[in-house]
C-alpha positions as CSV (number, residue, x, y, z in Angstrom):
1,M,194.8,-51.9,-75.4
2,K,196.1,-51.1,-78.4
3,R,195.3,-49.4,-81.4
4,L,195.1,-51.6,-84.5
5,A,198.3,-49.8,-87.2
6,A,201.8,-49.3,-86.5
7,L,203.1,-45.9,-87.5
8,A,206.3,-44.1,-88.0
9,V,206.6,-40.9,-86.0
10,T,209.8,-38.9,-86.8
11,A,211.4,-41.9,-87.9
12,L,210.6,-43.6,-85.1
13,A,208.3,-47.0,-85.1
14,I,205.8,-47.1,-82.5
15,A,202.4,-49.2,-82.1
16,T,199.3,-47.1,-81.4
17,P,196.1,-47.6,-79.7
18,G,192.6,-49.2,-80.8
19,A,189.5,-48.3,-79.4
20,A,190.5,-47.6,-76.5
21,L,187.7,-46.0,-74.3
22,A,188.4,-42.4,-72.4
23,W,187.2,-43.1,-68.8
24,G,184.6,-45.4,-68.7
25,S,181.2,-45.8,-67.7
26,T,181.4,-44.2,-64.6
27,G,183.5,-41.1,-65.5
28,H,181.6,-41.1,-68.6
29,R,178.4,-40.8,-66.8
30,I,179.5,-38.7,-64.0
31,I,180.5,-35.9,-66.4
32,G,177.3,-35.9,-68.1
33,E,175.6,-36.1,-64.7
34,V,177.6,-33.3,-63.3
35,A,177.7,-30.7,-66.0
36,V,173.8,-30.7,-66.5
37,S,173.1,-30.4,-62.4
38,T,175.2,-27.4,-62.9
39,L,173.9,-25.4,-66.0
40,P,172.6,-21.9,-65.4
41,V,169.6,-20.4,-65.2
42,G,168.2,-19.4,-68.3
43,L,169.1,-22.5,-70.4
44,P,165.9,-24.0,-71.3
45,G,164.0,-25.8,-67.9
46,F,163.8,-28.9,-69.4
47,L,167.3,-29.4,-69.9
48,R,168.2,-28.7,-66.1
49,T,166.1,-31.0,-64.5
50,P,167.6,-34.9,-62.1
51,Q,166.1,-36.7,-65.2
52,A,167.7,-34.6,-67.8
53,A,171.1,-35.0,-66.1
54,I,170.7,-38.6,-65.6
55,D,169.6,-38.9,-69.5
56,V,172.6,-37.2,-70.7
57,G,175.0,-39.0,-69.0
58,E,173.6,-42.2,-70.1
59,Y,173.8,-40.9,-73.7
60,S,177.1,-39.7,-72.9
61,R,177.7,-43.4,-72.9
62,E,176.8,-43.9,-76.1
63,P,180.0,-43.6,-78.5
64,D,182.0,-46.3,-76.5
65,R,178.9,-48.5,-76.2
66,S,178.2,-48.4,-79.8
67,K,181.8,-49.4,-80.6
68,A,182.1,-52.9,-82.5
69,S,179.3,-52.3,-85.0
70,G,181.7,-53.6,-88.1
71,K,184.5,-52.9,-89.9
72,V,182.9,-49.6,-91.2
73,H,181.7,-48.2,-88.5
74,D,184.5,-48.5,-86.0
75,A,187.9,-47.6,-88.5
76,D,185.8,-44.5,-89.0
77,R,185.2,-43.4,-85.7
78,D,187.4,-45.2,-83.6
79,P,189.9,-42.3,-84.2
80,G,187.3,-39.7,-83.3
81,H,188.3,-41.0,-79.7
82,F,192.2,-39.8,-79.4
83,I,194.7,-37.5,-80.4
84,D,198.2,-38.3,-80.8
85,L,200.0,-35.5,-79.7
86,G,203.9,-35.6,-79.6
87,D,206.2,-34.4,-77.2
88,D,206.9,-31.1,-79.4
89,G,203.1,-29.8,-79.7
90,K,202.2,-31.5,-83.0
91,I,200.8,-34.3,-84.0
92,F,202.9,-37.1,-85.8
93,G,205.8,-34.4,-87.1
94,G,202.7,-32.5,-88.9
95,P,200.3,-29.9,-88.0
96,A,200.8,-28.2,-84.1
97,L,197.6,-28.7,-81.8
98,A,198.0,-24.6,-81.2
99,A,197.5,-24.6,-85.2
100,L,195.2,-27.0,-86.8
101,P,193.7,-26.4,-89.7
102,P,189.8,-25.5,-89.9
103,T,188.2,-28.7,-91.2
104,R,189.4,-32.4,-91.1
105,E,189.4,-32.7,-94.4
106,D,192.7,-29.9,-94.2
107,Y,193.8,-31.8,-91.3
108,D,193.7,-35.0,-93.0
109,T,195.4,-33.5,-96.1
110,T,197.8,-32.0,-93.6
111,L,199.0,-35.2,-92.2
112,R,199.3,-37.2,-95.4
113,A,201.9,-34.7,-96.4
114,V,204.0,-36.5,-93.5
115,G,202.8,-39.9,-94.1
116,Q,200.0,-40.2,-91.8
117,T,196.4,-39.6,-91.9
118,S,193.6,-38.3,-89.6
119,W,192.1,-41.9,-88.7
120,K,195.8,-43.3,-87.5
121,A,196.9,-39.7,-85.9
122,G,192.8,-38.8,-84.0
123,Y,190.6,-36.4,-84.6
124,L,189.7,-35.8,-81.2
125,P,189.2,-31.6,-81.5
126,Y,187.0,-32.1,-84.4
127,S,184.6,-34.6,-82.7
128,I,184.4,-32.1,-80.0
129,V,183.7,-28.6,-82.4
130,N,181.2,-31.1,-84.2
131,R,179.1,-31.6,-81.4
132,Y,179.5,-28.6,-79.9
133,Q,178.0,-27.6,-83.6
134,Q,175.4,-29.6,-83.8
135,L,174.2,-28.4,-80.2
136,A,174.2,-25.0,-81.1
137,K,172.1,-26.2,-84.2
138,D,169.5,-28.1,-82.1
139,F,169.2,-25.3,-79.6
140,A,168.2,-22.6,-82.7
141,Y,165.4,-25.2,-83.4
142,W,164.3,-25.1,-80.1
143,R,164.3,-21.6,-79.8
144,V,162.5,-21.0,-82.9
145,L,159.5,-23.9,-82.2
146,K,159.3,-22.3,-78.4
147,A,159.1,-19.2,-79.8
148,A,156.2,-20.4,-82.7
149,E,154.0,-22.6,-80.1
150,A,153.3,-19.8,-78.1
151,N,152.5,-17.2,-80.6
152,P,148.8,-17.2,-81.6
153,K,149.3,-15.9,-85.2
154,W,150.1,-19.5,-86.2
155,K,147.8,-21.2,-84.0
156,A,146.9,-23.3,-87.2
157,H,150.1,-25.0,-87.1
158,R,150.5,-25.6,-83.5
159,A,149.7,-29.0,-82.8
160,F,153.6,-29.4,-85.2
161,F,155.2,-27.4,-83.3
162,T,154.6,-28.5,-80.2
163,A,155.2,-32.3,-81.3
164,D,158.9,-31.4,-83.4
165,R,159.7,-29.2,-79.8
166,R,159.4,-32.7,-78.1
167,R,161.1,-34.4,-80.5
168,R,164.2,-31.9,-80.8
169,E,164.3,-31.8,-76.9
170,V,164.9,-35.8,-76.9
171,Q,167.5,-34.5,-79.6
172,I,169.3,-32.1,-77.7
173,L,169.7,-34.6,-74.6
174,A,171.3,-37.2,-77.0
175,D,174.0,-34.5,-78.6
176,A,174.7,-33.2,-75.4
177,G,175.3,-36.9,-74.9
178,Q,178.0,-36.9,-77.8
179,L,179.7,-33.8,-76.8
180,S,180.0,-35.1,-73.3
181,H,181.8,-38.2,-74.3
182,F,184.5,-36.7,-76.6
183,V,184.6,-33.3,-74.2
184,G,185.2,-36.3,-71.8
185,D,187.9,-38.0,-73.6
186,G,189.7,-35.1,-73.9
187,S,190.1,-34.8,-70.2
188,Q,191.7,-37.7,-70.0
189,P,195.8,-37.1,-70.5
190,L,196.5,-40.5,-72.3
191,H,194.1,-39.8,-74.8
192,V,196.0,-36.6,-76.0
193,T,199.3,-38.2,-76.4
194,I,201.4,-40.8,-78.5
195,H,202.4,-42.2,-74.8
196,F,198.7,-43.0,-74.4
197,N,199.3,-46.7,-72.8
198,G,202.9,-47.1,-71.5
199,W,205.5,-44.6,-72.6
200,G,206.3,-46.4,-76.0
201,G,209.2,-48.9,-76.1
202,N,210.7,-47.3,-78.7
203,L,210.8,-43.8,-78.2
204,P,213.4,-42.2,-76.2
205,N,212.8,-42.2,-72.4
206,P,215.5,-40.5,-70.2
207,Q,213.1,-40.9,-67.2
208,G,212.2,-44.5,-67.3
209,F,209.0,-44.0,-67.5
210,S,206.6,-47.2,-67.6
211,N,205.9,-49.0,-70.6
212,A,203.0,-50.8,-68.9
213,R,199.9,-51.0,-70.0
214,L,198.4,-48.0,-67.9
215,H,195.6,-47.2,-69.9
216,A,193.3,-48.8,-68.6
217,P,193.5,-49.5,-64.9
218,F,194.0,-45.4,-64.9
219,E,190.8,-44.3,-66.4
220,S,188.2,-47.5,-65.6
221,D,189.4,-49.7,-62.5
222,L,190.8,-46.9,-60.4
223,V,187.4,-44.4,-61.4
224,Q,185.1,-47.3,-60.6
225,A,186.8,-48.4,-57.6
226,T,187.7,-44.9,-56.2
227,V,186.0,-41.6,-57.4
228,T,182.2,-40.8,-56.9
229,R,179.7,-38.3,-58.3
230,K,180.2,-36.3,-54.3
231,M,183.8,-35.9,-55.2
232,V,183.4,-34.9,-58.5
233,E,181.2,-32.1,-57.8
234,A,183.6,-31.0,-55.7
235,K,186.2,-29.9,-57.6
236,V,183.9,-28.3,-60.4
237,T,184.7,-24.8,-61.2
238,T,182.0,-21.6,-61.7
239,L,180.7,-21.0,-64.9
240,K,183.2,-19.7,-67.4
241,P,182.1,-18.0,-70.5
242,V,183.9,-19.6,-73.5
243,T,185.8,-16.3,-75.7
244,G,187.2,-16.6,-79.2
245,P,186.7,-19.1,-81.7
246,I,185.2,-22.6,-80.7
247,E,188.4,-24.3,-82.3
248,K,191.3,-22.7,-80.7
249,H,189.2,-23.1,-77.5
250,T,189.0,-26.5,-77.8
251,A,192.8,-26.4,-78.9
252,D,193.3,-24.7,-75.8
253,Y,191.5,-27.5,-73.8
254,L,193.1,-30.3,-75.3
255,A,196.9,-28.9,-74.8
256,A,195.9,-28.5,-70.9
257,T,195.5,-32.0,-70.7
258,G,198.4,-32.9,-72.4
259,A,200.2,-31.0,-70.1
260,L,199.5,-33.7,-67.4
261,V,201.0,-36.3,-69.6
262,V,204.8,-36.0,-67.9
263,P,203.4,-35.7,-64.3
264,F,201.0,-38.3,-65.1
265,Y,204.0,-41.0,-65.5
266,E,206.1,-39.1,-62.7
267,M,203.3,-40.0,-60.4
268,E,202.7,-43.6,-61.9
269,K,206.6,-44.0,-61.3
270,A,206.4,-42.9,-57.7
271,G,203.3,-45.4,-56.5
272,G,200.4,-43.3,-57.2
273,L,198.5,-45.5,-59.2
274,K,199.0,-48.5,-56.2
275,P,196.2,-49.9,-53.8
276,G,195.7,-47.3,-51.2
277,D,197.5,-44.6,-52.6
278,T,195.5,-41.0,-53.2
279,R,197.2,-39.5,-56.0
280,G,195.8,-41.3,-58.7
281,T,192.3,-41.1,-57.8
282,A,192.7,-37.3,-56.6
283,L,193.9,-36.9,-60.6
284,A,191.5,-38.5,-62.0
285,V,189.0,-36.9,-59.9
286,Q,190.7,-33.7,-60.9
287,Q,190.3,-34.3,-65.1
288,I,186.5,-35.5,-64.7
289,A,185.7,-32.6,-62.6
290,V,187.8,-30.8,-65.8
291,G,185.4,-32.5,-68.4
292,A,182.5,-32.1,-66.3
293,S,183.1,-28.2,-66.2
294,E,183.8,-27.6,-69.7
295,L,180.9,-29.8,-70.9
296,R,178.7,-27.4,-68.5
297,D,180.3,-24.4,-70.3
298,L,180.2,-25.8,-73.9
299,I,176.3,-26.2,-73.8
300,A,176.1,-22.8,-72.3
301,D,178.3,-20.9,-75.1
302,A,176.3,-23.3,-77.6
303,W,172.5,-21.9,-75.9
304,R,173.7,-18.1,-76.2
305,V,174.9,-18.5,-80.1
306,S,171.8,-20.6,-81.2
307,A,170.6,-17.0,-81.1
308,T,172.0,-15.4,-83.6
309,Q,171.6,-18.4,-85.9
310,S,169.6,-19.2,-89.5
311,L,167.8,-22.7,-90.0
312,G,165.6,-24.4,-92.2
313,Y,164.9,-24.2,-96.1
314,P,164.1,-21.6,-96.7
315,A,166.7,-20.2,-94.3
316,I,164.9,-18.3,-91.3
317,S,166.7,-16.3,-88.5
318,V,166.3,-17.2,-85.0
319,A,166.1,-13.7,-84.0
320,D,162.5,-12.9,-86.7
321,V,161.0,-16.0,-85.6
322,V,161.3,-14.8,-81.6
323,A,160.0,-11.3,-82.6
324,G,157.2,-12.5,-84.7
325,K,157.6,-11.4,-87.8
326,V,158.2,-14.8,-90.0
327,D,155.9,-17.8,-89.8
328,P,158.8,-20.7,-89.5
329,Y,156.1,-23.7,-90.5
330,P,157.2,-23.6,-94.4
331,A,161.5,-23.9,-93.6
332,L,160.0,-26.3,-90.2
333,Y,158.1,-28.6,-91.9
334,G,160.1,-28.5,-95.5
335,I,159.1,-27.2,-98.6
336,D,161.5,-29.3,-100.5
């Protein structure tokens, strides 16, 4: 796997990967299924069903399945699956992962100041935050529709509320799958490093790490052959509430994954990816479980923050609709 451009990084030219998959279908499917199957009580019932877990697991694969749709599509979306983090904690000598600019536009501007772009360096943190925010908005709409559907004062439009609530449930499953995919990308160490597919022939390599193409053999071949859902379920952590801004939380999540890059190469050098060695499988299980745990936590947090949001035009607050103070039909149906 390789990305399509040759880039300079602090005066060192390296080849970057192209549309590299993070995990294969097996890993992404497991992350979505396990996360949804471990959602806490209190989230909508339609989302806490075996079928919903299956659906999110399948939707989790969609950002990879849509690849090779065309030049415009791929050139814009493929960099959203990775971030090329250097050993110094910076992206191609530009912004630090711990201090990312607030928007992708700002991020790209900062990268251009050092001769790079977000298309070349990857923009995975923004993919995760983007999908989290979309899911929170989806949940806000669902809360309003559910409340309106049950309120006898607004029964004249109940048929619309019911139909739109069902449409929103489908949307929530699809958007949870999108979030699942990019959270899963962020749990794969080779998706948050310049050493994405072998250490890199033009980079300093004092420990003599492999320059072989290790990306697909680790995330796809090994996972499909040796990792099961039950193995991942056994490693999933308990629910951990998100604290602080989602942007910082996401950066911290990716930094934790990035800290495993050198241990990965040390493990590979010691033979951990050879057939019959359990160390590669253990790392894959651990990180797929990390992705599933993180996805579950983010879905639960998106549900939490959705209660405080406003939506529609003219804007209405979720709290006011739930309290029966505002008929949401004009804002939901749209008065242009």
